[in-house]
C-alpha positions in Angstrom: 104.5 73.1 82.2 103.6 76.8 82.8 100.0 76.8 84.2 98.9 80.2 82.8 98.7 81.3 79.2 99.8 84.6 78.0 96.2 85.7 77.4 95.4 84.4 80.9 98.1 86.7 82.2 96.7 89.6 80.4 93.2 89.1 81.6 94.4 88.5 85.2 96.8 91.1 86.0 98.2 93.3 83.3 100.4 95.9 84.7 101.5 99.1 83.4 104.4 99.3 84.1 103.6 97.1 83.5 103.9 94.1 84.0 103.7 91.6 85.6 103.3 88.8 87.5 103.5 87.7 83.9 101.3 84.8 84.4 104.1 83.6 86.6 103.0 85.6 89.5 104.3 83.4 92.3 106.8 80.7 92.7 105.9 77.6 94.8 107.2 77.7 98.3 110.8 76.3 98.1 111.1 72.7 99.0 113.0 72.0 102.1 116.2 70.0 101.5 116.1 66.7 103.4 119.1 67.6 105.5 118.0 71.1 106.3 117.8 72.5 109.8 117.3 76.1 110.9 120.4 78.0 112.0 120.4 80.9 114.5 118.7 83.9 113.1 117.2 82.0 110.1 113.6 82.7 109.1 113.0 79.0 108.8 114.0 75.8 107.1 113.4 76.5 103.5 116.9 77.6 102.7 118.7 76.6 105.8 121.2 73.7 106.1 122.9 72.1 109.1 125.0 74.6 111.0 128.1 72.4 110.5 127.8 72.7 106.8 127.0 76.4 106.4 129.8 78.8 106.9 129.1 81.8 109.2 130.9 85.0 109.9 130.4 88.2 112.0 131.4 91.6 110.7 131.4 95.1 112.1 130.8 98.2 110.0 130.2 101.9 110.3 126.8 102.0 108.5 124.6 99.3 107.1 122.0 100.0 104.4 119.3 97.4 103.7 118.0 97.7 100.1 119.4 99.4 97.0 116.5 101.3 95.4 116.1 105.0 95.6 116.3 105.3 99.3 119.4 102.9 99.7 121.2 104.3 96.7 120.8 107.9 97.8 121.9 107.0 101.3 125.0 105.2 100.0 126.1 108.0 97.8 125.5 110.9 100.2 127.1 109.3 103.1 130.1 108.2 101.0 130.4 111.8 99.9 130.5 112.7 103.6 133.4 110.4 104.0 131.5 107.5 105.7 132.1 103.9 104.6 128.8 102.1 103.8 127.8 98.4 103.3 124.7 98.0 101.1 122.9 94.6 101.5 120.6 93.7 98.7 118.7 90.4 98.5 118.5 90.5 94.7 121.0 90.1 92.0 122.7 92.6 89.6 120.9 93.0 86.3 123.5 94.6 83.9 122.2 96.0 80.6 123.6 97.2 77.3 122.5 97.1 73.6 121.1 93.8 72.8 121.6 92.4 76.2 119.1 89.7 77.5 119.6 90.1 81.2 116.0 90.7 81.9 113.2 88.3 81.1 110.7 89.1 78.4 107.0 89.8 79.3 106.1 87.7 76.3 108.0 84.5 77.3 108.6 84.9 81.0 111.0 82.4 82.7 112.3 81.8 86.2 114.0 85.2 86.1 110.6 86.9 86.6 109.9 85.7 90.1 111.7 85.9 93.5 111.7 82.4 94.9 110.0 83.5 98.2 107.1 85.2 96.5 103.8 84.3 98.1 102.6 80.9 96.8 98.9 81.6 96.9 98.6 84.2 94.1 95.8 83.0 91.8 95.2 80.2 94.2 97.9 77.9 93.2 101.7 77.8 92.8 103.5 78.4 89.6 105.7 75.6 88.3 109.0 77.4 87.6 112.5 76.7 88.7 113.4 78.5 91.8 115.3 81.7 91.2 116.3 85.0 92.8 114.1 86.6 90.1 113.0 90.2 89.5 109.6 90.4 91.2 108.1 89.5 94.5 104.3 89.3 95.0 103.2 89.9 98.6 99.7 88.7 99.1 97.7 90.1 102.0 94.0 90.7 102.9 92.3 92.3 100.0 95.6 93.5 98.4 98.7 92.1 96.6 101.8 94.3 96.6 104.4 93.8 93.9 108.0 95.0 94.3 111.3 94.4 92.6 114.3 92.6 93.8 117.7 93.4 92.5 120.5 96.0 92.7 118.7 99.2 91.8 115.4 98.2 93.5 112.1 99.4 92.1 113.9 101.5 89.5 114.6 98.3 87.5 111.0 97.8 86.6 109.3 101.2 87.1 108.2 102.9 83.9 110.0 106.0 85.3 107.2 108.6 85.1 108.5 111.7 86.9 105.7 113.7 88.3 106.1 116.4 91.0 103.0 117.4 93.0 101.9 121.0 93.1 102.5 123.0 96.3 98.8 122.7 97.2 98.8 118.9 96.7 102.1 118.6 98.6 100.8 120.6 101.6 97.5 118.7 101.7 99.1 115.2 101.9 102.5 115.7 103.5 103.5 117.1 106.9 103.4 120.9 106.8 106.8 121.2 108.5 108.5 120.1 105.2 109.5 123.2 103.3 107.8 123.0 99.9 110.0 125.7 98.3 113.2 123.9 99.3 111.8 120.6 97.9 110.8 122.4 94.6 114.0 124.4 94.3 116.6 121.9 95.6 115.6 118.3 96.1 113.3 117.5 93.2 115.7 119.2 90.7 118.7 117.3 92.3 117.0 114.0 91.6 116.1 115.1 88.1 119.7 115.8 87.3 120.8 112.5 88.6 118.2 110.6 86.5 118.6 112.9 83.5 114.9 113.3 82.9 113.7 113.9 79.4 110.5 113.8 77.4 110.0 111.6 74.4 110.9 113.4 71.2 108.3 114.0 68.6 110.2 111.9 66.1 109.6 108.9 68.2 106.0 109.6 69.0 105.3 110.1 65.3 106.7 106.6 64.4 104.3 103.7 63.6 104.7 101.9 66.9 103.6 104.7 69.0 100.1 104.9 67.6 98.6 104.1 71.0 100.3 107.1 72.5 98.8 109.3 69.8 95.3 107.9 70.2 95.4 108.5 74.0 96.5 112.1 73.5 93.7 112.7 70.9 91.0 111.1 73.2 92.2 113.1 76.2 92.0 116.4 74.3 88.6 115.4 72.8 87.3 114.8 76.3 88.5 118.3 77.4 91.0 116.9 79.8 94.5 118.2 80.5 97.3 116.5 78.6 101.1 116.7 78.9 104.1 114.8 78.1 105.8 113.1 81.1 109.6 113.4 81.8 111.3 110.0 82.0 114.6 108.8 83.2 115.5 107.6 79.7 118.0 108.4 77.0 115.5 108.4 74.2 118.4 108.0 71.6 118.3 104.3 72.5 114.7 104.1 71.3 115.5 106.1 68.1 118.4 103.7 67.5 115.9 100.8 67.7 113.8 102.5 65.1 116.8 102.7 62.8 117.4 98.9 63.3 120.6 99.4 65.3 119.4 97.5 68.3 116.9 94.7 69.0 113.6 96.3 70.1 113.1 96.9 73.8 111.5 100.3 74.1 109.8 100.4 70.7 107.9 97.1 71.0 106.8 97.6 74.6 108.8 94.8 76.0 110.4 96.9 78.7 107.9 96.1 81.6 110.3 93.6 83.2 113.3 95.8 82.7 115.0 97.4 79.7 117.7 95.2 78.3 119.1 97.7 75.8 120.2 100.2 78.4 119.5 103.9 78.3 117.2 103.8 81.4 118.8 105.7 84.2 118.1 103.3 87.0 119.5 103.6 90.5 122.2 101.0 89.9 123.8 103.0 87.0 123.3 106.5 88.5 123.4 106.8 92.4 125.0 103.4 93.1 127.6 103.6 90.3 128.7 107.0 91.7 128.7 105.6 95.2 130.8 102.6 94.4 133.2 104.9 92.5 134.1 106.6 95.7 135.7 103.4 97.1 133.7 103.7 100.3 130.6 101.8 99.3 130.4 98.0 99.2 127.2 96.8 97.5 126.5 93.1 98.2 123.9 91.4 96.0 122.1 88.2 97.0 122.4 89.1 100.7 118.9 88.5 102.1 118.3 90.2 105.5 116.1 87.9 107.6 116.0 89.8 110.9 117.3 92.8 112.8 117.9 93.5 116.6 119.3 96.2 118.8 122.3 95.0 120.9 122.8 96.0 124.6 125.5 98.4 123.6 123.1 100.3 121.2 124.5 98.9 118.0 122.3 97.3 115.3 122.6 93.7 114.2 121.4 92.0 111.1 121.0 88.2 110.3 121.9 87.8 106.7 121.6 84.8 104.3 123.9 84.8 101.4 122.3 83.0 98.4 123.1 81.7 95.0 120.9 82.7 92.0 118.6 79.7 92.7 118.0 80.9 96.2 120.1 78.2 97.9 121.8 79.2 101.1 125.6 79.6 100.8 126.5 81.0 104.1 125.2 83.3 106.9 126.4 86.5 108.3 126.0 88.6 111.3 126.5 92.3 110.4 126.8 94.9 113.1 126.9 98.7 113.0 126.0 101.9 115.1 123.8 103.1 112.2 121.2 101.1 110.2 119.3 102.5 107.3 116.3 100.7 106.1 115.5 101.0 102.5 113.9 97.6 101.6 110.7 99.0 100.2 107.5 99.7 102.0 106.6 96.0 102.7 110.2 94.9 103.1 111.1 97.6 105.6 107.7 97.2 107.4 108.3 93.4 107.7 111.7 93.9 109.3 110.4 96.4 111.8 107.2 94.5 112.7 109.1 91.3 113.0 111.5 92.9 115.4 108.7 94.3 117.5 106.8 91.1 117.6 109.8 88.9 118.5 111.1 91.3 121.1 114.2 92.0 119.2 113.5 95.7 119.6 111.3 96.3 122.5 110.3 99.9 122.3 109.5 100.7 118.7 106.7 103.2 118.0 103.1 101.6 118.2 102.4 102.7 114.6 105.0 100.5 113.0 103.3 98.8 110.1 100.5 101.4 110.1 99.7 104.2 107.6 100.1 101.9 104.7 98.6 102.9 101.4 98.4 101.8 97.7 98.7 105.2 96.0 95.2 104.3 94.7 96.6 102.3 91.8 94.3 101.1 89.1 95.2 99.1 85.9 92.8 98.8 83.0 92.7 97.0 79.7 91.3 99.5 77.2 89.6 97.9 74.1 88.2 99.7 71.2 87.3 98.2 67.9 87.4 101.6 66.3 90.9 102.5 67.4 94.2 101.2 65.9 96.6 101.1 68.8 98.9 98.9 66.9 99.8 95.3 67.3 103.2 96.5 68.3 103.2 99.3 70.9 106.1 101.5 71.8 106.9 102.5 75.4 107.2 102.9 78.1 105.1 106.0 78.7 104.7 109.2 76.8 101.6 111.1 77.9 99.5 111.6 81.0 96.3 113.5 82.0 96.8 115.2 85.3 93.5 116.0 86.8 94.8 118.0 89.9 92.4 121.0 90.2 91.2 119.8 93.6 93.8 118.5 96.1 91.2 116.1 97.8 90.2 114.4 94.5 93.4 114.8 92.4 94.1 111.8 90.0 96.3 110.9 87.0 95.6 108.7 84.0 98.3 107.5 81.7 98.6 105.2 78.7 101.1 102.3 78.8 102.0 99.9 76.1 101.2 96.2 75.9 104.2 93.9 75.3 104.1 92.3 71.9 101.9 89.3 72.6 100.6 89.1 69.2 97.2 90.3 70.1 95.0 92.4 67.9 95.7 96.1 67.6 92.6 97.2 69.4 93.7 96.8 73.0 96.2 98.8 75.1 96.6 99.7 78.8 95.5 102.7 80.9 96.7 103.2 84.4 95.3 105.5 87.1 96.4 106.5 90.5 95.3 109.4 92.8 95.0 110.7 96.4 93.3 108.7 99.1 93.1 108.9 102.9 92.4 105.1 103.2 95.1 103.2 105.0 95.9 99.6 105.9 98.6 98.0 107.9 101.4 95.5 107.6 101.2 93.0 110.5 103.8 90.4 111.2 102.5 86.8 110.8 104.9 84.4 112.8 103.4 81.3 111.1 104.5 82.6 107.6 107.4 84.6 109.1 106.4 87.6 106.8 104.7 90.9 107.0 101.0 90.5 105.9 99.1 93.4 104.4 95.7 94.1 106.0 93.8 96.3 103.5 90.1 97.3 103.9 87.8 95.7 101.4 86.5 99.1 100.3 89.9 100.8 100.3 90.3 103.7 97.9 86.7 103.4 96.8 86.0 107.1 96.9 88.8 108.2 94.6 88.4 105.2 92.3 84.8 105.2 91.7 84.2 108.9 92.1 87.0 110.2 90.0 89.6 107.7 88.5 86.9 105.4 86.8 84.8 108.3 85.4 87.8 110.1 84.0 89.0 106.9 82.4 85.6 106.4 80.9 85.7 109.9 79.5 88.9 109.2 77.7 87.8 105.9 76.1 84.5 107.4 75.0 81.4 105.6 73.8 83.3 103.1 71.5 85.7 101.9 74.1 85.5 99.3 76.8 87.6 99.1 80.1 88.5 96.0 81.9 89.5 96.7 85.5 92.2 94.2 86.2 92.1 95.2 89.9 88.7 93.5 90.2 90.4 90.2 89.4 93.6 90.8 91.4 93.5 94.0 93.6 97.1 95.0 93.5 99.5 97.9 93.8 102.9 98.5 92.3 103.3 101.6 94.5 103.1 100.5 98.2 103.8 103.3 100.5 103.9 103.7 104.4 104.4 101.4 107.3 107.0 103.6 109.0 105.5 106.9 108.1 107.0 110.3 108.9 105.3 112.0 111.7 104.1 108.7 113.5 107.1 106.3 113.3 109.9 108.5 112.1 110.7 112.2 112.2 110.8 114.1 108.9 114.4 113.1 108.3 113.7 109.3 108.6 115.0 108.9 112.2 112.9 106.1 113.9 111.5 107.7 117.0 113.2 106.6 120.2 115.8 104.5 118.3 119.2 106.1 118.0 121.0 105.1 114.8 117.9 103.6 113.1 116.6 105.2 110.0 113.9 104.7 107.2 114.5 106.4 103.9 112.4 104.5 101.4 108.6 104.3 100.4 107.8 103.1 104.0 108.5 106.7 105.1 105.8 108.1 102.9 102.4 108.6 104.4 100.4 106.4 102.1 100.2 108.5 99.0 102.4 110.7 96.8 99.6 113.1 96.0 98.4 111.8 92.5 102.0 111.2 91.4 103.8 107.9 90.9 106.1 107.7 93.9 109.7 107.5 92.6 110.6 111.1 92.2 109.0 112.1 95.6 110.6 109.2 97.4 114.0 110.2 96.0 113.5 113.9 96.8 112.4 113.1 100.4 115.5 110.8 100.7 117.8 113.5 99.4 116.4 115.9 102.0 116.8 113.4 104.8 120.3 112.4 103.9 121.4 116.0 103.8 120.3 116.4 107.4 121.6 113.0 108.6 125.0 113.7 107.0 125.1 117.1 108.6 123.8 116.3 112.1 124.3 112.6 112.7 127.7 111.7 111.1 130.3 111.9 113.8 127.7 112.1 116.7 125.2 109.2 116.3 127.7 107.2 114.2 
């Protein structure tokens, strides 16, 4: 029986984005089969079987990409356009969508599809009794911080709300290396991503409908507080949400049940944009359920991966050794950092930069439950996000507040969600733990305190006013949905994602970002930085390095 109630989930961890460890925040550590034994390159016995019973193959390729989110999807497409064949290995499954699909789990009645079977077992202090599955979310528990990331073809774009915010020139120059040309970013790379994702603001017809009352209340309170307000562009075809209002599709947007993926489609995620175009070239081979457990550098300079091929229950089907002269890491901040710190700790790569794993930040995430007995947010709240308050006058204190819908839990109409994030110079580190065979986040107990208590909290309180109450869910489970850093530009990589001193090794995901995306949610900036990097890699490294 599921050990957490829906209301327990809401009180413990609501996410905006939301969502959720959904009260199912962690799967129990998989039981070791009685006949299991580690095979060469395996991370341990929990999915391994005797070598005589598990097929193994070795393959050689031109380029290997680990991960299929923004960094991996952009790398695959741009290299294919340069004529380079690419193999993309993704540990998660495909999540196809379309009108009235039920591929994604509901946040209201989560099931085994919500959790990746290797999620940390100690979230909330006890395991969750769900069947093991290669589910959508992985919770990585560390010291003072839990990071949540997606698993699946499309990476974090599957679950992100999609808010597309671009920092100002002053913010960008304050928090990113000055050698990056801001004007080129603003004129070329951010717009390129915007075209690929087909960014659009929610139409007034939708906002004026009954289920978007919470959005209207947020907008009114922000204006009443004298704070800036703007619509936020989203990678969504809003005609899908309007079709839901007309009764042509089962609700997904208009009832807020999109925090664990949007079943109806219309969301321009990486799998249906960058990766679809990449696969259409015939040069890109995307391999779901291929879990990379280790990397190493061979004596001849090539890169080698140990890969476990899984079924959807997380059982080991076969193992692969994949080799290539070029390896692009795009497994997310914690995933990429884990692969690199493991390689350094085990001697698989002996001369990685000392700062591998360092420079890790949370983007100063904060998630609040906002309750107000005088406000009618609606028992059903449309989503995903419509408005935000961008308080960016000062680059050292810039922060953003947005309103996000609650899934339809059947609660009263007086509670919704507010989410904040902002700039912060505080950093932690991902450190390889050989006992657990994973990267563990070490985060200072007072991390992000200055921006949180000095700016995000006070602004949130101004918005809710004297009749509202905020429940800070981070006080119950300090978490981030926006992990950044661990292989940051300027210390581990150059500005184009080349790992320093490692020919043919690249990082092009959130691990490359130096701990913050300057009061913006990270997706647009990660993608723009990746586009910039791939332009240069394709121009200078194709045909020379690989």
